[in-house]
DRENDO-1510 file (C-alpha; in Angstrom, 1 decimal, always signed):
<recs>
REC; n; res; u; v; w
REC; 1; UNK; -15.2; +5.1; -5.2 .
REC; 2; UNK; -13.6; +8.4; -5.5 .
REC; 3; UNK; -11.3; +9.9; -2.8 .
REC; 4; UNK; -13.2; +10.6; +0.4 .
REC; 5; UNK; -16.0; +8.2; -0.3 .
REC; 6; UNK; -17.4; +6.1; +2.4 .
REC; 7; UNK; -16.0; +2.6; +2.9 .
REC; 8; UNK; -18.0; +1.6; +5.9 .
REC; 9; UNK; -20.7; -1.1; +6.2 .
REC; 10; UNK; -23.7; +1.0; +5.2 .
REC; 11; UNK; -25.1; +3.5; +2.7 .
REC; 12; UNK; -25.8; +7.2; +2.5 .
REC; 13; UNK; -28.7; +9.1; +0.9 .
REC; 14; UNK; -28.8; +12.3; -1.0 .
REC; 15; UNK; -31.2; +14.3; -3.0 .
REC; 16; UNK; -30.5; +14.7; -6.8 .
REC; 17; UNK; -28.5; +17.8; -7.5 .
REC; 18; UNK; -28.8; +20.0; -10.6 .
REC; 19; UNK; -25.8; +18.2; -12.0 .
REC; 20; UNK; -27.5; +14.8; -11.6 .
REC; 21; UNK; -30.6; +16.1; -13.3 .
REC; 22; UNK; -28.6; +17.5; -16.1 .
REC; 23; UNK; -27.0; +14.1; -16.6 .
REC; 24; UNK; -30.4; +12.4; -16.7 .
REC; 25; UNK; -31.6; +14.9; -19.2 .
REC; 26; UNK; -28.6; +14.3; -21.4 .
REC; 27; UNK; -29.5; +10.6; -21.5 .
REC; 28; UNK; -33.1; +11.4; -22.3 .
REC; 29; UNK; -34.3; +9.8; -19.1 .
REC; 30; UNK; -35.8; +12.8; -17.3 .
REC; 31; UNK; -39.0; +10.9; -16.5 .
REC; 32; UNK; -37.1; +8.1; -14.6 .
REC; 33; UNK; -37.2; +8.2; -10.8 .
REC; 34; UNK; -33.9; +8.7; -9.0 .
REC; 35; UNK; -32.6; +7.3; -5.7 .
REC; 36; UNK; -29.0; +7.8; -4.4 .
REC; 37; UNK; -26.9; +4.7; -4.0 .
REC; 38; UNK; -24.1; +4.2; -1.4 .
REC; 39; UNK; -21.1; +6.4; -0.9 .
REC; 40; UNK; -20.7; +10.1; -0.5 .
REC; 41; UNK; -19.6; +11.1; -4.0 .
REC; 42; UNK; -23.1; +11.5; -5.3 .
REC; 43; UNK; -22.0; +9.9; -8.6 .
REC; 44; UNK; -24.1; +6.7; -8.5 .
REC; 45; UNK; -27.9; +6.7; -8.7 .
REC; 46; UNK; -30.6; +4.2; -9.1 .
REC; 47; UNK; -32.4; +5.4; -12.3 .
REC; 48; UNK; -35.6; +3.5; -12.7 .
REC; 49; UNK; -34.6; -0.2; -13.2 .
REC; 50; UNK; -31.0; +0.8; -14.1 .
REC; 51; UNK; -28.0; +2.6; -12.6 .
REC; 52; UNK; -26.8; +6.1; -13.5 .
REC; 53; UNK; -23.1; +6.9; -13.2 .
REC; 54; UNK; -21.9; +10.5; -13.7 .
REC; 55; UNK; -18.4; +11.9; -13.8 .
REC; 56; UNK; -15.4; +12.9; -15.8 .
REC; 57; UNK; -15.5; +11.4; -19.3 .
REC; 58; UNK; -12.1; +9.9; -19.0 .
REC; 59; UNK; -13.0; +8.2; -15.7 .
REC; 60; UNK; -16.1; +6.7; -17.2 .
REC; 61; UNK; -14.2; +5.6; -20.3 .
REC; 62; UNK; -11.8; +3.7; -18.0 .
REC; 63; UNK; -14.6; +2.2; -16.0 .
REC; 64; UNK; -16.2; +0.9; -19.1 .
REC; 65; UNK; -12.9; -0.6; -20.4 .
REC; 66; UNK; -12.2; -2.2; -17.0 .
REC; 67; UNK; -15.7; -3.8; -16.7 .
REC; 68; UNK; -15.4; -5.2; -20.2 .
REC; 69; UNK; -12.0; -6.8; -19.3 .
REC; 70; UNK; -13.3; -8.2; -16.0 .
REC; 71; UNK; -16.6; -9.5; -17.4 .
REC; 72; UNK; -15.1; -12.9; -18.2 .
REC; 73; UNK; -14.3; -13.5; -14.6 .
REC; 74; UNK; -16.9; -11.8; -12.5 .
REC; 75; UNK; -20.4; -10.3; -13.1 .
REC; 76; UNK; -20.1; -6.6; -13.9 .
REC; 77; UNK; -22.6; -4.0; -15.1 .
REC; 78; UNK; -23.1; -3.4; -18.8 .
REC; 79; UNK; -23.1; +0.0; -20.3 .
REC; 80; UNK; -26.5; +0.6; -22.0 .
REC; 81; UNK; -26.2; +4.3; -22.9 .
REC; 82; UNK; -23.6; +6.9; -22.8 .
REC; 83; UNK; -23.8; +10.7; -23.2 .
REC; 84; UNK; -21.6; +13.7; -22.8 .
REC; 85; UNK; -22.7; +17.1; -21.7 .
REC; 86; UNK; -21.5; +20.3; -20.2 .
REC; 87; UNK; -22.2; +21.2; -16.5 .
REC; 88; UNK; -23.2; +24.6; -15.1 .
REC; 89; UNK; -19.5; +25.5; -14.8 .
REC; 90; UNK; -18.8; +24.7; -18.4 .
REC; 91; UNK; -16.8; +21.5; -17.7 .
REC; 92; UNK; -17.1; +18.4; -19.9 .
REC; 93; UNK; -19.0; +15.7; -18.1 .
REC; 94; UNK; -20.3; +12.2; -19.0 .
REC; 95; UNK; -23.2; +10.0; -17.9 .
REC; 96; UNK; -23.5; +6.3; -18.3 .
REC; 97; UNK; -26.7; +4.2; -17.9 .
REC; 98; UNK; -25.8; +0.7; -16.6 .
REC; 99; UNK; -27.6; -2.5; -16.0 .
REC; 100; UNK; -28.5; -3.0; -12.3 .
REC; 101; UNK; -27.0; -6.2; -11.0 .
REC; 102; UNK; -29.0; -8.5; -8.7 .
REC; 103; UNK; -28.1; -8.8; -5.0 .
REC; 104; UNK; -27.2; -6.5; -2.2 .
REC; 105; UNK; -23.8; -5.1; -0.9 .
REC; 106; UNK; -21.8; -7.7; +0.9 .
REC; 107; UNK; -21.6; -5.2; +3.8 .
REC; 108; UNK; -25.3; -5.4; +4.3 .
REC; 109; UNK; -25.2; -8.1; +7.0 .
REC; 110; UNK; -28.6; -7.5; +8.6 .
REC; 111; UNK; -30.1; -10.7; +9.9 .
REC; 112; UNK; -27.0; -12.8; +9.3 .
REC; 113; UNK; -25.0; -14.8; +11.8 .
REC; 114; UNK; -21.3; -14.3; +12.2 .
REC; 115; UNK; -20.7; -17.6; +10.5 .
REC; 116; UNK; -22.8; -16.5; +7.5 .
REC; 117; UNK; -20.9; -13.2; +7.3 .
REC; 118; UNK; -17.6; -15.0; +7.4 .
REC; 119; UNK; -18.6; -17.1; +4.5 .
REC; 120; UNK; -19.6; -14.0; +2.7 .
REC; 121; UNK; -16.2; -12.5; +3.3 .
REC; 122; UNK; -14.6; -15.7; +2.0 .
REC; 123; UNK; -16.6; -15.4; -1.2 .
REC; 124; UNK; -15.4; -11.8; -1.6 .
REC; 125; UNK; -11.8; -12.8; -1.1 .
REC; 126; UNK; -12.2; -15.6; -3.7 .
REC; 127; UNK; -13.5; -13.1; -6.2 .
REC; 128; UNK; -10.5; -10.9; -5.5 .
REC; 129; UNK; -8.1; -13.7; -6.3 .
REC; 130; UNK; -10.1; -14.4; -9.5 .
REC; 131; UNK; -9.7; -10.8; -10.6 .
REC; 132; UNK; -5.9; -11.0; -10.1 .
REC; 133; UNK; -5.5; -12.9; -13.4 .
REC; 134; UNK; -7.5; -10.4; -15.6 .
REC; 135; UNK; -5.3; -8.8; -18.3 .
REC; 136; UNK; -5.2; -5.1; -18.1 .
REC; 137; UNK; -7.3; -2.9; -20.4 .
REC; 138; UNK; -5.0; -0.6; -22.4 .
REC; 139; UNK; -7.0; +2.6; -21.8 .
REC; 140; UNK; -6.7; +2.0; -18.1 .
REC; 141; UNK; -2.9; +2.2; -18.2 .
REC; 142; UNK; -3.3; +6.0; -18.4 .
REC; 143; UNK; -5.2; +6.2; -15.2 .
REC; 144; UNK; -3.7; +8.3; -12.4 .
REC; 145; UNK; -3.7; +5.3; -10.1 .
REC; 146; UNK; -1.7; +3.4; -12.7 .
REC; 147; UNK; +1.1; +5.9; -12.2 .
REC; 148; UNK; +0.9; +5.2; -8.4 .
REC; 149; UNK; +1.1; +1.5; -9.2 .
REC; 150; UNK; +4.2; +2.0; -11.3 .
REC; 151; UNK; +5.8; +3.9; -8.4 .
REC; 152; UNK; +5.4; +0.7; -6.3 .
REC; 153; UNK; +7.7; -1.1; -8.7 .
REC; 154; UNK; +10.4; +1.5; -8.0 .
REC; 155; UNK; +10.1; +0.6; -4.3 .
REC; 156; UNK; +10.9; -3.1; -5.0 .
REC; 157; UNK; +7.5; -4.6; -5.7 .
REC; 158; UNK; +7.5; -7.2; -8.5 .
REC; 159; UNK; +4.8; -9.0; -10.4 .
REC; 160; UNK; +3.1; -9.0; -13.8 .
REC; 161; UNK; +0.6; -6.3; -14.6 .
REC; 162; UNK; -3.1; -7.0; -14.2 .
REC; 163; UNK; -6.3; -5.1; -14.0 .
REC; 164; UNK; -6.7; -3.5; -10.6 .
REC; 165; UNK; -10.0; -2.4; -9.0 .
REC; 166; UNK; -8.4; -0.6; -6.1 .
REC; 167; UNK; -11.7; -0.1; -4.2 .
REC; 168; UNK; -12.8; -3.6; -3.5 .
REC; 169; UNK; -14.7; -3.6; -0.2 .
REC; 170; UNK; -18.0; -4.8; +1.2 .
REC; 171; UNK; -20.0; -2.0; -0.5 .
REC; 172; UNK; -18.7; -2.7; -4.0 .
REC; 173; UNK; -19.2; -6.4; -4.0 .
REC; 174; UNK; -22.8; -7.6; -4.4 .
REC; 175; UNK; -24.1; -11.0; -3.2 .
REC; 176; UNK; -27.3; -12.9; -3.7 .
REC; 177; UNK; -29.5; -14.5; -1.0 .
REC; 178; UNK; -27.2; -17.6; -0.9 .
REC; 179; UNK; -24.2; -15.4; -0.2 .
REC; 180; UNK; -22.6; -15.9; -3.6 .
REC; 181; UNK; -21.1; -13.0; -5.4 .
REC; 182; UNK; -23.5; -11.6; -8.0 .
REC; 183; UNK; -21.4; -8.6; -9.1 .
REC; 184; UNK; -18.5; -6.2; -8.7 .
REC; 185; UNK; -19.3; -2.5; -9.1 .
REC; 186; UNK; -17.7; +1.0; -8.9 .
REC; 187; UNK; -14.6; +0.8; -11.1 .
REC; 188; UNK; -13.7; +4.5; -10.8 .
REC; 189; UNK; -10.3; +3.8; -9.1 .
REC; 190; UNK; -9.3; +1.2; -11.8 .
REC; 191; UNK; -5.7; +1.0; -12.7 .
REC; 192; UNK; -3.0; -1.3; -14.1 .
REC; 193; UNK; -0.2; -2.7; -11.9 .
REC; 194; UNK; +1.0; -5.7; -9.9 .
REC; 195; UNK; -2.0; -7.8; -8.8 .
REC; 196; UNK; -0.9; -7.8; -5.2 .
REC; 197; UNK; -1.7; -4.1; -4.9 .
REC; 198; UNK; -5.4; -4.8; -5.2 .
REC; 199; UNK; -5.3; -7.2; -2.2 .
REC; 200; UNK; -3.1; -4.7; -0.3 .
REC; 201; UNK; -5.6; -1.9; -0.9 .
REC; 202; UNK; -8.5; -4.0; +0.4 .
REC; 203; UNK; -6.4; -5.1; +3.4 .
REC; 204; UNK; -5.9; -1.4; +4.2 .
REC; 205; UNK; -9.6; -0.6; +3.9 .
REC; 206; UNK; -10.7; -3.5; +6.1 .
REC; 207; UNK; -8.1; -3.0; +8.8 .
REC; 208; UNK; -7.0; +0.7; +8.7 .
REC; 209; UNK; -9.9; +2.8; +7.4 .
REC; 210; UNK; -11.3; +4.7; +10.4 .
REC; 211; UNK; -14.9; +3.9; +9.5 .
REC; 212; UNK; -14.2; +0.2; +9.8 .
REC; 213; UNK; -11.9; +0.5; +12.8 .
REC; 214; UNK; -14.7; +2.2; +14.7 .
REC; 215; UNK; -16.7; -1.1; +14.3 .
REC; 216; UNK; -13.9; -3.7; +14.5 .
REC; 217; UNK; -15.2; -5.1; +17.8 .
REC; 218; UNK; -18.6; -5.9; +16.3 .
REC; 219; UNK; -18.7; -9.7; +15.7 .
REC; 220; UNK; -20.1; -9.5; +12.2 .
REC; 221; UNK; -17.7; -6.9; +11.1 .
REC; 222; UNK; -14.8; -8.9; +12.5 .
REC; 223; UNK; -16.2; -12.0; +10.8 .
REC; 224; UNK; -16.3; -10.3; +7.4 .
REC; 225; UNK; -12.8; -9.1; +7.7 .
REC; 226; UNK; -11.4; -12.4; +8.8 .
REC; 227; UNK; -13.2; -14.4; +6.1 .
REC; 228; UNK; -12.0; -12.0; +3.4 .
REC; 229; UNK; -8.5; -12.0; +4.8 .
REC; 230; UNK; -8.2; -15.8; +5.0 .
REC; 231; UNK; -9.5; -16.3; +1.4 .
REC; 232; UNK; -7.4; -13.5; -0.2 .
REC; 233; UNK; -4.2; -14.3; +1.8 .
REC; 234; UNK; -3.7; -10.9; +3.5 .
REC; 235; UNK; -1.3; -12.5; +5.9 .
REC; 236; UNK; +1.1; -13.2; +3.1 .
REC; 237; UNK; +1.1; -9.6; +1.7 .
REC; 238; UNK; +4.7; -8.4; +1.3 .
REC; 239; UNK; +5.8; -5.3; +3.2 .
REC; 240; UNK; +6.2; -3.1; +0.1 .
REC; 241; UNK; +2.6; -3.8; -0.9 .
REC; 242; UNK; +1.4; -2.9; +2.6 .
REC; 243; UNK; +3.4; +0.3; +2.6 .
REC; 244; UNK; +2.1; +1.3; -0.8 .
REC; 245; UNK; -1.5; +0.8; +0.4 .
REC; 246; UNK; -0.8; +2.9; +3.5 .
REC; 247; UNK; +0.5; +5.7; +1.3 .
REC; 248; UNK; -2.6; +5.4; -0.9 .
REC; 249; UNK; -4.8; +5.7; +2.1 .
REC; 250; UNK; -3.0; +8.7; +3.5 .
REC; 251; UNK; -3.5; +10.5; +0.2 .
REC; 252; UNK; -7.1; +9.3; -0.2 .
REC; 253; UNK; -8.3; +10.2; +3.3 .
REC; 254; UNK; -6.1; +13.1; +4.4 .
REC; 255; UNK; -8.9; +15.8; +3.8 .
REC; 256; UNK; -11.4; +13.8; +5.8 .
REC; 257; UNK; -9.1; +13.0; +8.8 .
REC; 258; UNK; -6.8; +16.0; +9.5 .
REC; 259; UNK; -4.4; +16.1; +12.4 .
REC; 260; UNK; -3.7; +12.8; +14.0 .
REC; 261; UNK; -6.8; +11.1; +12.5 .
REC; 262; UNK; -4.6; +8.9; +10.4 .
REC; 263; UNK; -1.7; +8.5; +12.8 .
REC; 264; UNK; -2.3; +4.7; +13.0 .
REC; 265; UNK; -1.9; +4.5; +9.2 .
REC; 266; UNK; +1.4; +6.4; +9.4 .
REC; 267; UNK; +2.6; +4.0; +12.1 .
REC; 268; UNK; +1.7; +1.1; +9.9 .
REC; 269; UNK; +3.6; +2.7; +7.0 .
REC; 270; UNK; +6.7; +3.1; +9.1 .
REC; 271; UNK; +6.4; -0.5; +10.3 .
REC; 272; UNK; +6.4; -1.7; +6.7 .
REC; 273; UNK; +9.2; +0.4; +5.5 .
REC; 274; UNK; +11.6; -0.1; +8.4 .
REC; 275; UNK; +11.8; +3.6; +9.2 .
REC; 276; UNK; +11.2; +5.5; +12.4 .
REC; 277; UNK; +8.0; +7.5; +13.0 .
</recs>
């Protein structure tokens, strides 16, 4: 998910823009029906029986490499077609047609009990631990977020490099009817760095993101967070990793939450760096 995208327990809907239709035409799929999928970036669309991703060519290249690396551990979409084109502003763009994985977002908890939701959170946390051992894809090392991950080492965070998703939350993990994980999607934030950063990033999303905080008192949201936290070991996250995740969130959400909207994230950052507010 790109900066500013939704991380809540739900989906958003949009009409296809001219840019989306241009991408579909580049793939030769103009006849396929389109339907927006979750998030606010407008870069992921249901395209017939498949999924359309549009964006910067380098980003889509890294997504493809990351998914190929993770495929041995978790179900991920496969790239069926790829096309490059130029948008109305003359910028290079790319479109990928992906397989559509079965299941629904883990954050879609309609009709479930708190116990069922907690087990779903535990399944997501287990998948996060499995991803921690995936070797990094070389092309991902050049990702902007990889530079941020390297900066974490300079602040005292150790650990071998692994593939990082950096946007693992209940909308980007799919589950089947039995509550088992059926796929991990949206690898736009992928990077290379210490595996603990992926858990720290998810911890920050599930405990500090304003969209989740607004619903933290809902039993099923609390159950999801607790199940994921227990399975992924959020309580054991080192302070440097938590501080890194706070900085990442402040950069990621600053435009959407001006003023004091992220004051709680700054307090958490200070608490994990030992500095004053």
